[in-house]
N, C-alpha and C positions, 0 to 999 in steps of 0.2 A: 921672375917668379911671382912678384906681387902684381904683375900685369895680367895674370890669369884670374878671371872672375871666380873660379871655383875655390881658390885658396882662401878667399875672403869669407867663405862659409865656415872656415875653421878660425881664421884670424879674429873675426868679430866676436864670437863667444869668448875667446881668450882676452880680448880687450874689455869685454863685459866683466870678466873676472878681475882684471886689473883695476877697473873702475870701482868695482865693489870693494876691492881691497883697500882703496883710498877712503871709503866711506866709514863714518863712525857707526857703531852698532845701534846707536839711538837715532840716527838720521834716517828715518823711514822714507821721507820725501826724496832724499838723495838716492837711496837704494832703489826705490821704485822708479825714479827717473832713469837710472842706468839701465834697468831691465826693460822698461818700456821703449826707450830709444833704441837699445840694441836689438830687441825682438822685432820692432817695427822695421828697422833697416834690413834685418834678415828676411822678413816677409816681402819687402819691396824688392830686394835682390833676387829672391826666388821667382817672383812674378816677372821681373825683367828677364831673367834667364829663360823662363818658359816661353815668353813672347819672342825672344831673340832666337831660341832654338827652332821654333816653328817657322820663323822668317828664313832661317838658313836652309831648312828642309824644303820650303817652297821655292827657294832659289836653285834647287837641284843639288845641294851638297849632300852626297850619299855616303860620307865617311861613317864607319861603324860607330865611332865615338867622336863627339865634338868637344871643343874647348880643352883639348888634351894638353898636357904638359908633363914633363918628367925631369926630376932632379936627383942626382945620385945622393944616397943617404949613407949607405954602408957598403963600400966596394967589395970587401972579401966575400960577402954573400950576394952581391949584385942586387941589393935592396934599393929601390928608388921610391921617392915620394912622387908617385905617378898618379895623375888625376885625369878624369875624362867622364863625360856623361852621354848616355843615350836618352831616349824618351822616358824610359822607366825611371832612370835615376833622377831626371828633372822633376817628375811628378812626386817622387819620394821626398825630394828636397822641399818642394812646395808644401806637401803635407806636413813635414816636420816644422817648417817655419810657421805655418798657420797654428799648429798646436802649441808651439813654444809661446807665440804671441797670446793665444787664448789662455794658456796656463799661467802666464804672468799675471793677468788680471784676476784669474781664479784664486791666486795666492796673495791677493792684495793685503790681507790682514794676517798673514802667516805669523805664528808665534810658537815657541820662543825662537830667539836667535835668527831673525830674518836675514841678516847679512850672510850668515853661514849657510842657511838654506839655499839662497839664490846662488851662492858660489858653487855649491855642489850641483845645483840644477843647471847652471851654465856649463859645468864640466860634462855633465851628462849630454847636454846638447852638442857640445864639441865632438864627442865620440860618435853621436848619431850622424851629424853632417859629414864628418870625416869618412865614415864608413861608406856613405852613398856616393861620394865623389872619387873613391879610390879604385884604381884598376891594377894596382899591385897587391897581390893577395896577402903578403906579409903586412903591409901598411893597413890593409882592410882589417886584418885580424887584430892589429894593435888598436885601431879605433874601436873595434868591437869590444875589446876588453875595457877600454877607457869608458865606454858607455855602460858597462855592467858594474864597474867598481863603485860608483857613487850610490848605487841602489841600496847597498847595505846600510849606509849612514842615513840616507834620506828616509828610509822606512824605520830603521832602528831608533832614530832620534825623534823624528817628527811624525811618526805614525801613531796609530791608535790600536787598542786591543792587545793581542799577543804579538806586539811589534818585533820584539827581539827574536822570538821563535820564527816568525815569518821571514824576517830579514836574513837570518842564518840559513833557513831552509832554501830560500830563493837563491842566495849566493852559492851555496854548496852545489845545488842541482845545476845551476847555470855554469859553474866552474867545471863540473863533471862533463857537461856538454862541450865546453871549451877544450877539454882534454881530448875528446874524440875528434873535435874539429882540427886541433893542432896536428894530430897524427895524419888526418886526411890531407891537410895542406902541405905538410912536409913530404908526404908521398907524391903529391902532384908536382911539387918542386923538383924532387929527385928524378922524375920522369918528364921533365918539362922541355927537354931538347933532344933532337936526334943524336945518335951516337957521335961523340966527339964535339958536339956543340956546347955552347955555354948555357948553364942552367939559368933559369929566369923565373921571377915571380909574376911577371906581367901577364895579365889575363889574355890580352889580345895575342901576344907572342905565343903563349901556350896553345891557344885554340888554333893557331895557324900552323904551328910547327911540331907540336908534340905528337908522339905516337905511343900511346900507353897500351900495353897488352891487355886483352879482355879480362884475364884473371886479376890483374892489378886494379883495373877499373872497377870491378865488382866490389873489391874490398874497400877501395878509397871512396866509392860512392856511398857505401854504408856508413863509413866514418863521417863524411861531410854532411850527408843528409840527416843523420841522427844528431850530429853536433848542432846544426842549425835548427833542426826540428825540435830540439829541447826548448829553445827560445820561442819557437812557434807554437808551443803548448801541444805538441803531438802526443797522442796516447801511446804508451802509458807514462810518458815523461812530463805530464801536464800538472802534476799535483802541487808544484810550487806556485802556480799561477793564481788560483783562488785565494790562498792565504796571503800572498804578496799584494794582490790588488786590494783585498779587504782591509789590510792594515796600513797601506800607504797613504800619505797625505794627498789631497785632491789633485794638485798639479802633477805630482809624480805618477799617480794612477793614470792621468790623462796622457802623459808622455810615454809611460811604460806600455799601456795597452794600445794607445793610438799610434805610436811610432816604434818603440823598442821591439815589440813583438814582430813588427814588419821586417826587422833585420833578419829574422829567421826565414821568412818566405823569400825575401830578396836574395839571401845567401844561397838557399836551395836552388833558386832559379839561375843565378849568375855563376855559381861555382859547380854545384853537383850536376845539374842538368847540362849546362853549356860545355863544361870541360870534360865530362865523363858520359857522353851521350850513349855509347854502346851499353854501358851498365844501366843507364836510365831506362833504355828499352827493355832490358832483360829483367831488371829487379823492381820496376815501378809497381808491379802488382802487389808486392809485399807491403809497400808503404801506402798503397791505395786502401788496403784493408785497415791499416792502422788509422789513417786519416778519416776513413769512413766511420770508424768507431768514434773518433773524436767528435765528428759532426753530430751524430745521434746521441752519444753519451752526454756531451756538453749540454745539449738542449734539454734532455730529460732531467739532468742534474739541476738545471736552473729552475725547473718546474717545482721542485720540492724545497727550495730555499726560502727563507723568510727575511734574510738580511739583504738589503738593496745592493750592496757591493758584491756579495757572493752571487747574487742573481746575474749581475752584469759580468762578473768574472767567468762564470761557467758559460754564459752566452758568448764570451770572447773565445773560449776554447772551441765552441762549435763553429763560430764564424771564421776563426783562423784556420781551423781544420779544412774549411772550404777552399781557402787559398792554396794550401799544399795539395789538396785533392785535385784541384783544377790544373795546377802545374804538372802533376804526374800524368795527366791525360795526354800530354805531349802533342797538342795541336794548337793552332793559332787562336781559334775562337775561345777555347777554354782558358788559355793563358791570358788572353785579353780580359776575360772575366775575372781571373785571379788578380790582375792589377787593379781592376775596378773595385774588387772586393777589398783589397788592401787599403785603397783610398776611402771607400765607403765605411768600412769598419773603423778605420782610424779616426774619422771625423765623428761618427755617431757614438762610439764608445767614449771618446773624449768628452762629448756633450753629456752623455749619461753620467760619467764620473764627476763632471763639473756640477751638474744639477744635484747629484746625490750629496756632494760636499756642501752645497748651499742649503739643502734641506736639513742635513745633519747639523749644520752650524746653528740652525734655528730651533729644531725640535730636540736635539741631543739624543736622537735614536735613529737607527736604520732598520728597525724591525717593523715590517709592514703591518703586523698585527696590532701595533700600538698607534697607528696613524690612520687617518681617514678624513675625507672632506677637505683636503688641502686646496682643492680648486677654489673653494669659497674664500679661503684665507689669503692665499698667494697665487692669484690667477695667472700671472705671467710665468712663474716657474712651472705651474701645472700645465700650461699650454706647451711650453718648451719640452717638458717631459713626454707629453703625448706625441710631439713631433719626432723625438728621438725613438720612442717606441714604435711608431709607424714606420720609420726608416728601417728599424731592426727587423720587423716582420715582413718587409718588402712591399710597402704601399707604392703603387705607381706614382711617378712624379718626384720620388725621393731616391737617393743614391742606392739604397739596398735592392730595389726592384731591378734596375738595369744590371747591377753586378751579379745577382743570383741567377737571373734568367740567362745571362750570357754564359755563366758557368755551366748551368744545367743543359742548355742547348748544345754548347761546345763539347761537353763531356759525352752526350748521348749520340751525337752524329758520328757515323762511321765507326761505331764501337762494337765490340763483340758482346756475347751474352754475359760474360763475367763483368765487364765494365758497366754494362747497362743495368745489371742487377744492383750494383753498388750506387749507380746514379739514382735509381728509383728509391733506394733506401735513404740516400742523402736528401732527396726532395721531401721526405717525410718530416725533416727538421723544420720546414716552413710552417707546417701545421702546429708542431710542438712549440715553436717560437711564438706563434700567435696565442697559444694557450697561456704561456707564462707572462707575456707582455700584457695581455688583456686582464689577466688576474691581478697583476701589480697595479695597473692603472685603476682598476675597479676598487681595490682595497686602499690605495694610497690617496687617490684624488677625488673619488666619488663617495657617495654615501654620507652618513652623519659624521660629525667631528668626534673623534674618540677621546680626546683630551681637551678639557675646557681651557687649559693653559695655552693651547695652540691658537686660540682665537685672537690673542693679542700679538701674534707674530707678524712681522713685516714682510713685504714682497721684495723682489730683487732690487739691489742698489744699481747705480749707473755703471760701475765697473763690472758687476756681474752680468748686466744686460749686454755690455760690449763684448764680453767673452762668449756668451751664448749666441748672440746674433751673428758673430763672425763664423761660428761653426754651422749654424742653421743655413746661412746664405750659401756656404760651400756645399752642404748636403743637398739643398734644393738645386744648386747650380749643376751638380753632377747628374742629378735625376732628370732634369729638364733638358740639359744640353750635354749629352755624353759624347757627341761626335768629336769634339775638340780633343778629348782624351785619346780616342782612337787614332786621330791624326798625329798626335804626339808620339804614340808608341808603335805605330805600324812599321817603321823602319827597324825597330829594335828586335823584332822576332825573326827576321830573315836569316841572320847568321846562326841563331839558335836552332831554328827548324832545319836549316841545312846541315848542322852538326848532327841532329837527331836522325836525319835521313841518310847520314853517311857522306854528306857533301864536304865535310871538313876533316874529320878524323877517320 
């Protein structure tokens, strides 16, 4: 078991929690050392896994999942701790590791109770990593819940503003989505084997052997897609997202928007589309309408906000809507764009929230009407914010451009009039995004200084620079060199496209 590299993505965060448990509350250096070492090991492990995955694919290894392992956990229900990754999972692990690393430095001076904060932060990381490595849907659901539970305390204790209200709203809505998801997963399990066969939770076994009747597929698809869609901020189940992001502490906003919301898109892709392909073909149009509304509504809502976090939160609703929108197009190009968008949005929204936290820590306000001329006072943070903004509006050379163009080209090709009309409507979000990004940049960074007290503020510290540089390098790397991502995920779409076209189920 311990010889499987994937298990260590769960073991290391658990060891981080154990290490934090041994630290005294007042020992900030020890607490920071545990988090830095643990997050650095996780990032190095994710990079090594990505390189080794590409090496195995180049050697001609064509297995559906690599680095697989399975250990019986609960025999009466045939539940296994089953792990394995394809190219999509590998990239999600890499994204998670980068944001955990950057979030550690963004929380360098967290108060109060830093030890407790990092304990819950590490538990949240455990759930995220465990979700992406699981190929047993019960274990996947368990890690999904582990990732959601810490959010209540992280926002309710260390958040700002209406933190108790936001934490409760987020928790109740996501638990409501989990109830839908549980029904869907139980239904899949009940139909997971041919008549007389043993029921299984294993995704690969279900995809190869299950024969789910169309009427059951339709119902289970709705349950699973809505369940995961709630976490993906799909309209009209998105209302928890702006309040939750606005009140969460910086690192939690980074991990929540950058990674946790990707669990929704990944789950829709891995469970709803892959295991229920006939229903996906039949019912995708309903959710295309909802995700199309998310894209345009989120962008328009961001335009009228004055709080920096609310602007970025509604922007996340729009960008995450693009992920689900592209997945529902059910073709390889659009799905490739969805994965690129998950990576791009994860990195740039983490950068946004990190910068917003740094600016708020100095100015003690997030209202853009009370700020101005910050480029004169803190030029490093100003330049970083502009880079994040340009990535969001799709500037060529940054990750947002290649992701959005792949989505729109893939969604438009070989599509009928209905789909093309929604693609055209979705492309309007590019213009709307440019409006609110340029508006914020103009008010926040340019023009005269609004508050004379701001003239004495300092620019970014070394740990803040390390956090932001890590994210910016990744954003530019995807924008300038996207082919390696395509090479990583190209094998992952074959079984899913085969299932959609009737080749498996």
